[in-house]
C-alpha positions as a Markdown table, in Angstrom:
| # | Residue | x | y | z |
|---|---|---|---|---|
| 1 | Unk | 0.0 | 0.0 | 0.0 |
| 2 | Unk | 1.1 | 3.5 | -0.7 |
| 3 | Unk | 3.0 | 5.0 | 2.3 |
| 4 | Unk | 2.3 | 8.5 | 1.0 |
| 5 | Unk | -1.3 | 8.1 | 2.0 |
| 6 | Unk | -0.5 | 7.5 | 5.6 |
| 7 | Unk | -0.2 | 11.2 | 6.6 |
| 8 | Unk | -3.2 | 12.6 | 8.4 |
| 9 | Unk | -3.7 | 16.4 | 8.6 |
| 10 | Unk | -4.5 | 17.8 | 12.0 |
| 11 | Unk | -5.2 | 21.4 | 12.6 |
| 12 | Unk | -2.7 | 22.9 | 15.1 |
| 13 | Unk | -3.8 | 23.8 | 18.6 |
| 14 | Unk | -2.1 | 27.2 | 18.0 |
| 15 | Unk | -5.2 | 28.3 | 16.1 |
| 16 | Unk | -7.3 | 27.9 | 19.2 |
| 17 | Unk | -8.5 | 30.8 | 21.4 |
| 18 | Unk | -5.7 | 31.8 | 23.8 |
| 19 | Unk | -7.3 | 32.5 | 27.2 |
| 20 | Unk | -6.1 | 32.5 | 30.7 |
| 21 | Unk | -7.5 | 29.5 | 32.5 |
| 22 | Unk | -7.3 | 28.2 | 36.1 |
| 23 | Unk | -3.7 | 27.0 | 36.9 |
| 24 | Unk | -4.8 | 23.4 | 37.3 |
| 25 | Unk | -6.2 | 23.3 | 33.7 |
| 26 | Unk | -4.2 | 23.0 | 30.5 |
| 27 | Unk | -7.2 | 23.7 | 28.2 |
| 28 | Unk | -10.9 | 23.6 | 27.7 |
| 29 | Unk | -12.6 | 21.9 | 24.8 |
| 30 | Unk | -16.2 | 23.1 | 24.3 |
| 31 | Unk | -16.1 | 24.3 | 28.0 |
| 32 | Unk | -15.0 | 20.8 | 29.3 |
| 33 | Unk | -11.7 | 20.9 | 31.1 |
| 34 | Unk | -8.4 | 19.3 | 30.2 |
| 35 | Unk | -6.3 | 19.1 | 33.4 |
| 36 | Unk | -2.7 | 20.0 | 33.6 |
| 37 | Unk | -2.0 | 16.6 | 35.2 |
| 38 | Unk | -3.0 | 15.0 | 32.0 |
| 39 | Unk | -0.6 | 17.2 | 30.0 |
| 40 | Unk | 2.2 | 16.7 | 32.6 |
| 41 | Unk | 1.9 | 12.9 | 32.6 |
| 42 | Unk | 1.5 | 12.4 | 28.8 |
| 43 | Unk | 4.3 | 14.8 | 28.0 |
| 44 | Unk | 6.6 | 13.1 | 30.5 |
| 45 | Unk | 5.9 | 9.7 | 29.0 |
| 46 | Unk | 6.4 | 11.0 | 25.4 |
| 47 | Unk | 9.7 | 12.6 | 26.3 |
| 48 | Unk | 11.0 | 9.4 | 27.7 |
| 49 | Unk | 11.0 | 8.1 | 24.1 |
| 50 | Unk | 11.6 | 11.4 | 22.3 |
| 51 | Unk | 13.2 | 14.0 | 24.7 |
| 52 | Unk | 12.6 | 16.9 | 22.4 |
| 53 | Unk | 8.8 | 16.4 | 22.2 |
| 54 | Unk | 7.1 | 19.7 | 23.0 |
| 55 | Unk | 4.3 | 20.1 | 25.5 |
| 56 | Unk | 2.3 | 22.0 | 22.8 |
| 57 | Unk | 2.4 | 19.0 | 20.5 |
| 58 | Unk | 1.2 | 16.7 | 23.3 |
| 59 | Unk | -1.6 | 19.0 | 24.2 |
| 60 | Unk | -2.5 | 19.1 | 20.5 |
| 61 | Unk | -2.8 | 15.3 | 20.4 |
| 62 | Unk | -4.9 | 15.4 | 23.6 |
| 63 | Unk | -7.3 | 17.8 | 22.0 |
| 64 | Unk | -7.5 | 15.9 | 18.7 |
| 65 | Unk | -8.0 | 12.6 | 20.5 |
| 66 | Unk | -10.8 | 14.0 | 22.7 |
| 67 | Unk | -12.7 | 15.4 | 19.7 |
| 68 | Unk | -12.2 | 12.3 | 17.5 |
| 69 | Unk | -13.0 | 9.8 | 20.2 |
| 70 | Unk | -16.1 | 11.6 | 21.2 |
| 71 | Unk | -17.3 | 11.5 | 17.6 |
| 72 | Unk | -16.5 | 8.0 | 16.6 |
| 73 | Unk | -18.1 | 6.2 | 19.5 |
| 74 | Unk | -21.4 | 6.6 | 17.8 |
| 75 | Unk | -20.0 | 5.4 | 14.5 |
| 76 | Unk | -18.3 | 2.1 | 15.4 |
| 77 | Unk | -19.5 | -0.8 | 17.6 |
| 78 | Unk | -17.5 | -1.5 | 20.7 |
| 79 | Unk | -16.2 | -4.8 | 19.3 |
| 80 | Unk | -14.6 | -3.0 | 16.4 |
| 81 | Unk | -12.7 | -0.7 | 18.7 |
| 82 | Unk | -11.7 | -3.2 | 21.4 |
| 83 | Unk | -9.7 | -6.4 | 21.3 |
| 84 | Unk | -11.6 | -9.7 | 21.9 |
| 85 | Unk | -12.4 | -9.9 | 25.6 |
| 86 | Unk | -12.1 | -13.7 | 25.4 |
| 87 | Unk | -8.3 | -13.5 | 25.0 |
| 88 | Unk | -7.4 | -9.9 | 26.1 |
| 89 | Unk | -7.9 | -7.8 | 29.2 |
| 90 | Unk | -11.2 | -6.0 | 29.9 |
| 91 | Unk | -11.0 | -2.4 | 28.7 |
| 92 | Unk | -11.4 | -0.9 | 32.2 |
| 93 | Unk | -8.6 | -3.2 | 33.4 |
| 94 | Unk | -6.3 | -2.0 | 30.6 |
| 95 | Unk | -7.0 | 1.6 | 31.6 |
| 96 | Unk | -6.4 | 1.0 | 35.3 |
| 97 | Unk | -3.1 | -0.7 | 34.4 |
| 98 | Unk | -2.1 | 2.1 | 32.1 |
| 99 | Unk | -3.0 | 4.8 | 34.5 |
| 100 | Unk | -1.2 | 3.3 | 37.5 |
| 101 | Unk | 1.8 | 2.5 | 35.3 |
| 102 | Unk | 2.1 | 6.0 | 34.0 |
| 103 | Unk | 1.8 | 7.4 | 37.6 |
| 104 | Unk | 4.5 | 5.0 | 38.8 |
| 105 | Unk | 6.8 | 6.1 | 36.0 |
| 106 | Unk | 6.3 | 9.8 | 36.2 |
| 107 | Unk | 6.1 | 10.1 | 40.0 |
| 108 | Unk | 8.3 | 7.2 | 41.0 |
| 109 | Unk | 10.2 | 9.2 | 43.7 |
| 110 | Unk | 7.1 | 10.6 | 45.3 |
| 111 | Unk | 5.5 | 7.2 | 45.4 |
| 112 | Unk | 8.6 | 5.7 | 47.0 |
| 113 | Unk | 8.5 | 8.4 | 49.6 |
| 114 | Unk | 4.8 | 7.6 | 50.3 |
| 115 | Unk | 5.5 | 3.9 | 50.6 |
| 116 | Unk | 8.5 | 4.5 | 52.9 |
| 117 | Unk | 6.0 | 5.9 | 55.4 |
| 118 | Unk | 4.0 | 2.7 | 55.6 |
| 119 | Unk | 4.7 | 0.2 | 58.4 |
| 120 | Unk | 7.7 | -1.8 | 57.3 |
| 121 | Unk | 8.0 | 0.6 | 54.2 |
| 122 | Unk | 6.3 | -2.1 | 52.1 |
| 123 | Unk | 3.0 | -2.4 | 50.4 |
| 124 | Unk | 2.4 | -6.0 | 51.5 |
| 125 | Unk | 2.2 | -4.7 | 55.1 |
| 126 | Unk | -1.3 | -3.5 | 54.1 |
| 127 | Unk | -2.3 | -7.2 | 54.0 |
| 128 | Unk | -3.7 | -8.3 | 57.4 |
| 129 | Unk | -4.9 | -11.7 | 56.5 |
| 130 | Unk | -4.6 | -14.2 | 53.6 |
| 131 | Unk | -7.5 | -16.2 | 52.5 |
| 132 | Unk | -7.0 | -20.0 | 52.6 |
| 133 | Unk | -8.4 | -20.6 | 49.1 |
| 134 | Unk | -9.7 | -24.0 | 50.2 |
| 135 | Unk | -10.2 | -26.7 | 47.5 |
| 136 | Unk | -14.0 | -26.8 | 48.0 |
| 137 | Unk | -14.1 | -22.9 | 47.6 |
| 138 | Unk | -12.2 | -23.2 | 44.3 |
| 139 | Unk | -14.3 | -26.1 | 43.1 |
| 140 | Unk | -17.4 | -24.2 | 43.8 |
| 141 | Unk | -16.2 | -21.4 | 41.6 |
| 142 | Unk | -14.3 | -23.2 | 38.8 |
| 143 | Unk | -16.0 | -26.6 | 38.8 |
| 144 | Unk | -14.3 | -30.0 | 39.2 |
| 145 | Unk | -10.5 | -30.0 | 38.9 |
| 146 | Unk | -8.9 | -31.4 | 35.7 |
| 147 | Unk | -12.2 | -30.9 | 33.8 |
| 148 | Unk | -11.5 | -30.2 | 30.1 |
| 149 | Unk | -12.3 | -26.6 | 29.4 |
| 150 | Unk | -13.3 | -24.9 | 26.2 |
| 151 | Unk | -13.8 | -21.5 | 27.6 |
| 152 | Unk | -12.1 | -20.1 | 30.7 |
| 153 | Unk | -14.9 | -17.7 | 31.7 |
| 154 | Unk | -17.3 | -17.6 | 34.7 |
| 155 | Unk | -21.0 | -17.5 | 34.4 |
| 156 | Unk | -23.0 | -15.2 | 36.7 |
| 157 | Unk | -23.4 | -17.9 | 39.5 |
| 158 | Unk | -19.7 | -18.6 | 39.4 |
| 159 | Unk | -18.9 | -14.9 | 39.5 |
| 160 | Unk | -21.1 | -14.5 | 42.6 |
| 161 | Unk | -19.3 | -17.5 | 44.2 |
| 162 | Unk | -15.9 | -16.0 | 43.4 |
| 163 | Unk | -16.9 | -12.7 | 45.0 |
| 164 | Unk | -17.4 | -14.4 | 48.3 |
| 165 | Unk | -13.9 | -16.0 | 48.3 |
| 166 | Unk | -11.5 | -13.7 | 50.0 |
| 167 | Unk | -7.9 | -13.7 | 48.8 |
| 168 | Unk | -6.7 | -10.8 | 51.1 |
| 169 | Unk | -8.1 | -8.8 | 53.9 |
| 170 | Unk | -6.4 | -5.4 | 53.9 |
| 171 | Unk | -5.8 | -2.5 | 56.2 |
| 172 | Unk | -6.4 | -0.1 | 53.3 |
| 173 | Unk | -9.5 | 2.1 | 52.9 |
| 174 | Unk | -9.7 | 1.5 | 49.2 |
| 175 | Unk | -9.6 | -2.2 | 49.5 |
| 176 | Unk | -10.6 | -3.7 | 52.9 |
| 177 | Unk | -11.0 | -7.0 | 51.1 |
| 178 | Unk | -9.9 | -8.4 | 47.8 |
| 179 | Unk | -12.0 | -11.2 | 46.5 |
| 180 | Unk | -11.2 | -14.0 | 44.0 |
| 181 | Unk | -13.5 | -12.3 | 41.5 |
| 182 | Unk | -11.8 | -9.0 | 41.9 |
| 183 | Unk | -8.5 | -10.6 | 40.8 |
| 184 | Unk | -10.0 | -13.0 | 38.2 |
| 185 | Unk | -11.7 | -10.4 | 36.1 |
| 186 | Unk | -8.3 | -8.6 | 35.8 |
| 187 | Unk | -6.7 | -11.5 | 33.9 |
| 188 | Unk | -6.3 | -12.3 | 30.2 |
| 189 | Unk | -6.9 | -15.8 | 29.0 |
| 190 | Unk | -3.4 | -17.1 | 30.1 |
| 191 | Unk | -4.1 | -15.8 | 33.6 |
| 192 | Unk | -7.5 | -17.3 | 33.7 |
| 193 | Unk | -6.1 | -20.7 | 32.9 |
| 194 | Unk | -3.9 | -20.4 | 36.0 |
| 195 | Unk | -6.9 | -19.7 | 38.1 |
| 196 | Unk | -8.8 | -22.7 | 36.7 |
| 197 | Unk | -5.6 | -24.8 | 37.4 |
| 198 | Unk | -5.8 | -23.7 | 41.1 |
| 199 | Unk | -2.4 | -22.0 | 41.0 |
| 200 | Unk | -2.7 | -20.4 | 44.4 |
| 201 | Unk | 0.7 | -18.7 | 44.3 |
| 202 | Unk | -0.2 | -17.1 | 41.0 |
| 203 | Unk | -3.6 | -16.0 | 42.4 |
| 204 | Unk | -2.0 | -14.3 | 45.4 |
| 205 | Unk | 0.7 | -12.7 | 43.3 |
| 206 | Unk | -2.0 | -11.2 | 41.0 |
| 207 | Unk | -3.9 | -10.0 | 44.1 |
| 208 | Unk | -0.8 | -8.2 | 45.3 |
| 209 | Unk | -0.4 | -6.5 | 41.9 |
| 210 | Unk | -4.0 | -5.5 | 42.1 |
| 211 | Unk | -3.5 | -4.1 | 45.6 |
| 212 | Unk | -0.4 | -2.1 | 44.4 |
| 213 | Unk | -2.5 | -0.7 | 41.5 |
| 214 | Unk | -5.2 | 0.4 | 44.0 |
| 215 | Unk | -2.6 | 2.0 | 46.2 |
| 216 | Unk | -1.1 | 4.0 | 43.3 |
| 217 | Unk | -4.6 | 5.2 | 42.1 |
| 218 | Unk | -5.6 | 6.1 | 45.7 |
| 219 | Unk | -2.3 | 8.1 | 46.1 |
| 220 | Unk | -3.1 | 9.8 | 42.8 |
| 221 | Unk | -6.5 | 10.8 | 43.9 |
| 222 | Unk | -5.2 | 12.3 | 47.2 |
| 223 | Unk | -2.3 | 14.1 | 45.4 |
| 224 | Unk | -4.1 | 15.5 | 42.4 |
| 225 | Unk | -7.8 | 15.2 | 43.1 |
| 226 | Unk | -10.5 | 12.9 | 41.7 |
| 227 | Unk | -11.4 | 15.2 | 38.8 |
| 228 | Unk | -7.8 | 15.5 | 37.5 |
| 229 | Unk | -7.2 | 11.7 | 37.8 |
| 230 | Unk | -10.5 | 11.0 | 36.0 |
| 231 | Unk | -9.4 | 13.3 | 33.2 |
| 232 | Unk | -6.1 | 11.5 | 32.8 |
| 233 | Unk | -7.9 | 8.2 | 32.6 |
| 234 | Unk | -10.2 | 9.6 | 30.0 |
| 235 | Unk | -7.3 | 10.8 | 28.0 |
| 236 | Unk | -5.7 | 7.4 | 28.0 |
| 237 | Unk | -9.1 | 5.8 | 27.0 |
| 238 | Unk | -9.4 | 8.3 | 24.1 |
| 239 | Unk | -5.8 | 7.6 | 23.0 |
| 240 | Unk | -6.7 | 3.8 | 22.9 |
| 241 | Unk | -9.9 | 4.6 | 21.0 |
| 242 | Unk | -8.1 | 6.7 | 18.4 |
| 243 | Unk | -5.4 | 4.1 | 17.9 |
| 244 | Unk | -8.2 | 1.6 | 17.2 |
| 245 | Unk | -9.9 | 4.0 | 14.8 |
| 246 | Unk | -6.6 | 4.5 | 13.0 |
| 247 | Unk | -6.1 | 0.8 | 12.7 |
| 248 | Unk | -9.6 | 0.5 | 11.2 |
| 249 | Unk | -8.6 | 3.1 | 8.6 |
| 250 | Unk | -5.4 | 1.3 | 7.8 |
| 251 | Unk | -3.0 | 3.5 | 9.8 |
| 252 | Unk | -0.5 | 2.1 | 12.3 |
| 253 | Unk | 1.1 | -1.2 | 13.3 |
| 254 | Unk | -2.0 | -3.4 | 12.7 |
| 255 | Unk | -2.6 | -2.4 | 9.0 |
| 256 | Unk | -2.9 | -6.1 | 8.0 |
| 257 | Unk | -5.6 | -6.9 | 10.6 |
| 258 | Unk | -9.2 | -7.3 | 9.5 |
| 259 | Unk | -11.2 | -4.1 | 9.1 |
| 260 | Unk | -14.9 | -4.0 | 8.2 |
| 261 | Unk | -14.5 | -0.4 | 7.1 |
| 262 | Unk | -11.6 | -1.2 | 4.7 |
| 263 | Unk | -13.4 | -4.3 | 3.4 |
| 264 | Unk | -16.6 | -2.2 | 2.7 |
| 265 | Unk | -14.7 | 0.5 | 0.9 |
| 266 | Unk | -12.7 | -2.1 | -1.1 |
| 267 | Unk | -15.9 | -3.8 | -2.3 |
| 268 | Unk | -16.9 | -0.4 | -3.7 |
| 269 | Unk | -13.8 | 0.0 | -5.8 |
| 270 | Unk | -14.6 | 0.0 | -9.6 |
| 271 | Unk | -12.5 | -1.9 | -12.2 |
| 272 | Unk | -11.4 | 1.3 | -13.8 |
| 273 | Unk | -10.0 | 2.5 | -10.4 |
| 274 | Unk | -8.0 | -0.8 | -10.2 |
| 275 | Unk | -6.7 | -0.3 | -13.7 |
| 276 | Unk | -5.6 | 3.2 | -13.0 |
| 277 | Unk | -4.0 | 2.2 | -9.7 |
| 278 | Unk | -2.1 | -0.6 | -11.5 |
| 279 | Unk | -0.8 | 1.8 | -14.2 |
| 280 | Unk | 0.4 | 4.4 | -11.6 |
| 281 | Unk | 1.8 | 1.9 | -9.1 |
| 282 | Unk | 3.1 | -0.8 | -11.4 |
| 283 | Unk | 6.2 | -1.4 | -9.3 |
| 284 | Unk | 4.1 | -2.6 | -6.5 |
| 285 | Unk | 3.1 | -5.5 | -8.6 |
| 286 | Unk | 6.5 | -6.8 | -9.6 |
| 287 | Unk | 7.0 | -10.6 | -9.3 |
| 288 | Unk | 9.7 | -13.2 | -9.9 |
| 289 | Unk | 8.8 | -14.8 | -13.3 |
| 290 | Unk | 11.6 | -17.4 | -13.2 |
| 291 | Unk | 15.0 | -18.3 | -11.8 |
| 292 | Unk | 18.0 | -20.2 | -13.1 |
| 293 | Unk | 19.4 | -22.2 | -10.2 |
| 294 | Unk | 21.7 | -25.0 | -9.1 |
| 295 | Unk | 21.7 | -27.1 | -5.9 |
| 296 | Unk | 23.9 | -29.4 | -3.8 |
| 297 | Unk | 22.2 | -32.1 | -1.8 |
| 298 | Unk | 24.0 | -33.6 | 1.2 |
| 299 | Unk | 23.0 | -36.3 | 3.7 |
| 300 | Unk | 25.0 | -35.0 | 6.6 |
| 301 | Unk | 24.5 | -31.6 | 8.3 |
| 302 | Unk | 28.1 | -31.2 | 9.3 |
| 303 | Unk | 29.3 | -31.8 | 5.8 |
| 304 | Unk | 26.6 | -29.6 | 4.4 |
| 305 | Unk | 27.9 | -26.7 | 6.6 |
| 306 | Unk | 31.4 | -27.3 | 5.4 |
| 307 | Unk | 30.4 | -27.3 | 1.7 |
| 308 | Unk | 28.3 | -24.2 | 2.2 |
| 309 | Unk | 31.3 | -22.5 | 3.8 |
| 310 | Unk | 33.4 | -23.4 | 0.8 |
| 311 | Unk | 30.8 | -21.9 | -1.5 |
| 312 | Unk | 30.6 | -18.8 | 0.6 |
| 313 | Unk | 34.3 | -18.3 | 0.3 |
| 314 | Unk | 34.2 | -18.4 | -3.4 |
| 315 | Unk | 34.7 | -22.1 | -4.4 |
| 316 | Unk | 33.1 | -23.0 | -7.8 |
| 317 | Unk | 29.6 | -24.2 | -7.1 |
| 318 | Unk | 29.5 | -26.5 | -10.1 |
| 319 | Unk | 32.7 | -28.3 | -9.0 |
| 320 | Unk | 31.3 | -28.5 | -5.4 |
| 321 | Unk | 28.1 | -30.1 | -6.7 |
| 322 | Unk | 30.0 | -32.6 | -8.8 |
| 323 | Unk | 32.3 | -33.5 | -5.9 |
| 324 | Unk | 29.8 | -33.6 | -3.0 |
| 325 | Unk | 26.2 | -33.7 | -4.1 |
| 326 | Unk | 24.2 | -36.9 | -3.6 |
| 327 | Unk | 21.5 | -35.8 | -6.1 |
| 328 | Unk | 21.1 | -37.4 | -9.5 |
| 329 | Unk | 22.0 | -34.2 | -11.2 |
| 330 | Unk | 25.4 | -33.9 | -9.4 |
| 331 | Unk | 27.5 | -34.5 | -12.6 |
| 332 | Unk | 25.5 | -31.6 | -14.3 |
| 333 | Unk | 26.7 | -29.3 | -11.5 |
| 334 | Unk | 23.3 | -29.6 | -9.7 |
| 335 | Unk | 21.6 | -27.8 | -12.6 |
| 336 | Unk | 17.9 | -27.2 | -11.9 |
| 337 | Unk | 17.5 | -25.3 | -15.2 |
| 338 | Unk | 15.0 | -22.5 | -15.6 |
| 339 | Unk | 12.2 | -22.7 | -12.9 |
| 340 | Unk | 9.2 | -20.8 | -14.2 |
| 341 | Unk | 6.6 | -19.6 | -11.7 |
| 342 | Unk | 3.7 | -21.7 | -13.0 |
| 343 | Unk | 1.4 | -23.9 | -11.0 |
| 344 | Unk | 2.6 | -25.6 | -7.8 |
| 345 | Unk | 6.3 | -25.4 | -7.1 |
| 346 | Unk | 8.1 | -28.1 | -5.3 |
| 347 | Unk | 9.8 | -27.5 | -2.0 |
| 348 | Unk | 13.2 | -27.1 | -3.6 |
| 349 | Unk | 11.8 | -24.8 | -6.3 |
| 350 | Unk | 10.2 | -22.6 | -3.6 |
| 351 | Unk | 13.5 | -22.5 | -1.8 |
| 352 | Unk | 15.2 | -21.3 | -5.0 |
| 353 | Unk | 12.6 | -18.5 | -5.3 |
| 354 | Unk | 13.5 | -17.3 | -1.8 |
| 355 | Unk | 17.2 | -16.8 | -2.5 |
| 356 | Unk | 19.1 | -13.7 | -3.7 |
| 357 | Unk | 20.9 | -14.2 | -7.0 |
| 358 | Unk | 24.6 | -14.9 | -6.9 |
| 359 | Unk | 24.8 | -15.9 | -3.3 |
| 360 | Unk | 24.8 | -19.6 | -2.1 |
| 361 | Unk | 22.2 | -20.3 | 0.5 |
| 362 | Unk | 23.1 | -21.8 | 3.9 |
| 363 | Unk | 22.3 | -25.5 | 4.2 |
| 364 | Unk | 18.5 | -26.0 | 4.6 |
| 365 | Unk | 17.1 | -29.2 | 6.0 |
| 366 | Unk | 14.5 | -30.6 | 3.6 |
| 367 | Unk | 10.9 | -30.9 | 4.6 |
| 368 | Unk | 10.7 | -34.7 | 4.9 |
| 369 | Unk | 8.3 | -37.0 | 6.6 |
| 370 | Unk | 9.2 | -38.4 | 10.1 |
| 371 | Unk | 10.0 | -41.8 | 8.6 |
| 372 | Unk | 12.1 | -40.4 | 5.7 |
| 373 | Unk | 15.9 | -39.9 | 5.8 |
| 374 | Unk | 16.9 | -36.3 | 6.4 |
| 375 | Unk | 19.0 | -34.3 | 3.9 |
| 376 | Unk | 20.2 | -30.8 | 3.4 |
| 377 | Unk | 20.1 | -28.5 | 0.3 |
| 378 | Unk | 22.4 | -25.7 | -0.7 |
| 379 | Unk | 20.9 | -23.5 | -3.5 |
| 380 | Unk | 22.5 | -21.0 | -5.8 |
| 381 | Unk | 20.4 | -18.8 | -8.0 |
| 382 | Unk | 22.4 | -17.7 | -11.0 |
| 383 | Unk | 19.8 | -15.5 | -12.6 |
| 384 | Unk | 16.4 | -14.1 | -11.7 |
| 385 | Unk | 13.9 | -12.8 | -14.3 |
| 386 | Unk | 11.2 | -10.4 | -13.1 |
| 387 | Unk | 8.0 | -9.2 | -14.7 |
| 388 | Unk | 4.6 | -7.9 | -13.4 |
| 389 | Unk | 1.4 | -9.5 | -12.2 |
| 390 | Unk | -1.3 | -9.8 | -14.8 |
| 391 | Unk | -3.4 | -6.6 | -14.5 |
| 392 | Unk | -6.6 | -8.7 | -14.8 |
| 393 | Unk | -5.6 | -11.1 | -12.0 |
| 394 | Unk | -7.4 | -11.5 | -8.7 |
| 395 | Unk | -4.1 | -10.7 | -6.9 |
| 396 | Unk | -4.0 | -7.2 | -8.6 |
| 397 | Unk | -7.7 | -6.6 | -8.0 |
| 398 | Unk | -7.3 | -7.4 | -4.3 |
| 399 | Unk | -4.1 | -5.5 | -3.6 |
| 400 | Unk | -5.2 | -2.4 | -5.6 |
| 401 | Unk | -8.7 | -2.4 | -4.0 |
| 402 | Unk | -7.2 | -2.6 | -0.5 |
| 403 | Unk | -4.7 | 0.2 | -1.2 |
| 404 | Unk | -7.4 | 2.4 | -2.7 |
| 405 | Unk | -9.7 | 1.6 | 0.2 |
| 406 | Unk | -7.0 | 2.7 | 2.7 |
| 407 | Unk | -6.4 | 5.9 | 0.8 |
| 408 | Unk | -10.2 | 6.7 | 0.9 |
| 409 | Unk | -10.5 | 5.8 | 4.5 |
| 410 | Unk | -7.6 | 8.1 | 5.5 |
| 411 | Unk | -9.1 | 11.0 | 3.5 |
| 412 | Unk | -12.4 | 10.5 | 5.3 |
| 413 | Unk | -10.7 | 10.5 | 8.7 |
| 414 | Unk | -8.6 | 13.6 | 7.8 |
| 415 | Unk | -11.8 | 15.4 | 6.7 |
| 416 | Unk | -13.6 | 14.5 | 9.9 |
| 417 | Unk | -10.7 | 15.6 | 12.1 |
| 418 | Unk | -10.5 | 19.0 | 10.3 |
| 419 | Unk | -14.3 | 19.5 | 10.7 |
| 420 | Unk | -14.2 | 18.6 | 14.4 |
| 421 | Unk | -11.4 | 21.1 | 15.0 |
| 422 | Unk | -13.1 | 23.9 | 13.1 |
| 423 | Unk | -16.4 | 23.5 | 15.0 |
| 424 | Unk | -14.9 | 23.1 | 18.4 |
| 425 | Unk | -14.2 | 25.9 | 20.9 |
| 426 | Unk | -10.7 | 25.3 | 22.2 |
| 427 | Unk | -9.1 | 27.4 | 25.0 |
| 428 | Unk | -5.4 | 27.0 | 25.8 |
| 429 | Unk | -3.7 | 27.8 | 29.0 |
| 430 | Unk | -0.4 | 29.1 | 27.7 |
| 431 | Unk | 1.2 | 28.9 | 31.1 |
| 432 | Unk | 0.7 | 25.1 | 31.1 |
| 433 | Unk | 2.8 | 24.8 | 28.0 |
| 434 | Unk | 5.9 | 26.2 | 29.8 |
| 435 | Unk | 6.5 | 23.5 | 32.4 |
């Protein structure tokens, strides 16, 4: 797909109204506040990766994310914007983990100071009692042990039972008790498997991590206030939503993932658009038409490595094949002839298509059945002929349609972002940009 289409125009925050706001605010968007804490934390995290990142740029992305996320929630179903809950973490768990992780990173020294004032200067001193996690309690929640499971989830009755199983009793106002269900619902599928397997050490470890998260979030509320912390959490949620929207539009790391939006737009692409795209992006449809290749077959891996080393150092490949190869074509210098890309290629032919011309491959173990004798192949491609995919082929239609769909999706998103910025009332606290 064309990388030139990846850029998305976003109107700069510098065009917003410049007003003096309360010191704890970084901006207002349509009268709703953006807290300085949100800017401080997101700017600090961004600067860990790129130290020269400006606070104005971060505030600009916060504003853009808030506008776009607020608009797209009515356009896309939750399942399109979220990973599958069967294998991934629940969205609110992801946010809690992100929020506490960001606070830990940015305010590490302050948190260490707060923890040092606890009895024993450790978080685990908040735990007053550990639940026994008796076998009958766990069986009541997870069912009989060693039962074959197809789905590691809990039905409502099991959830209620898990809520009555105490993992920890705590001397902590925000979590006087941590139940089995509190911890279970914070797991992905791998973690849930450990719960069903009655891994008590894992359960208690996860409960401690949950307690640590609760402590950090409680510290944040006391330090910055509930409203500021809620705003930071909202900004993280909006960032996740926008990343999901970008992916749906073919932007970002998951551009090869399934997107209903791109599939719908691709289905609307006309044959003339495909032909025009092929004509203007012909280099994207290059293919290997044929290769002229030779090979050396050896029955011993050690010898194969030795012969490959000789070939790498410049020994004549034909002579090596005649001297060492166990294949029937050894006396012909392992000549495979011209291998045209037609129909189903053999394993050796496919291997030849994968090699760079003029460079002998390392020894590759052949794909043989368990009861067949192993052997190794060294391949040298002497010549490669390239041409282009047939413009009428299904491959061209699919690739061109997907690329055109991505371009159209990005244009739609860019237009929407521009419209949202133009219609919004944005007030910037200039003082918040300075520190």
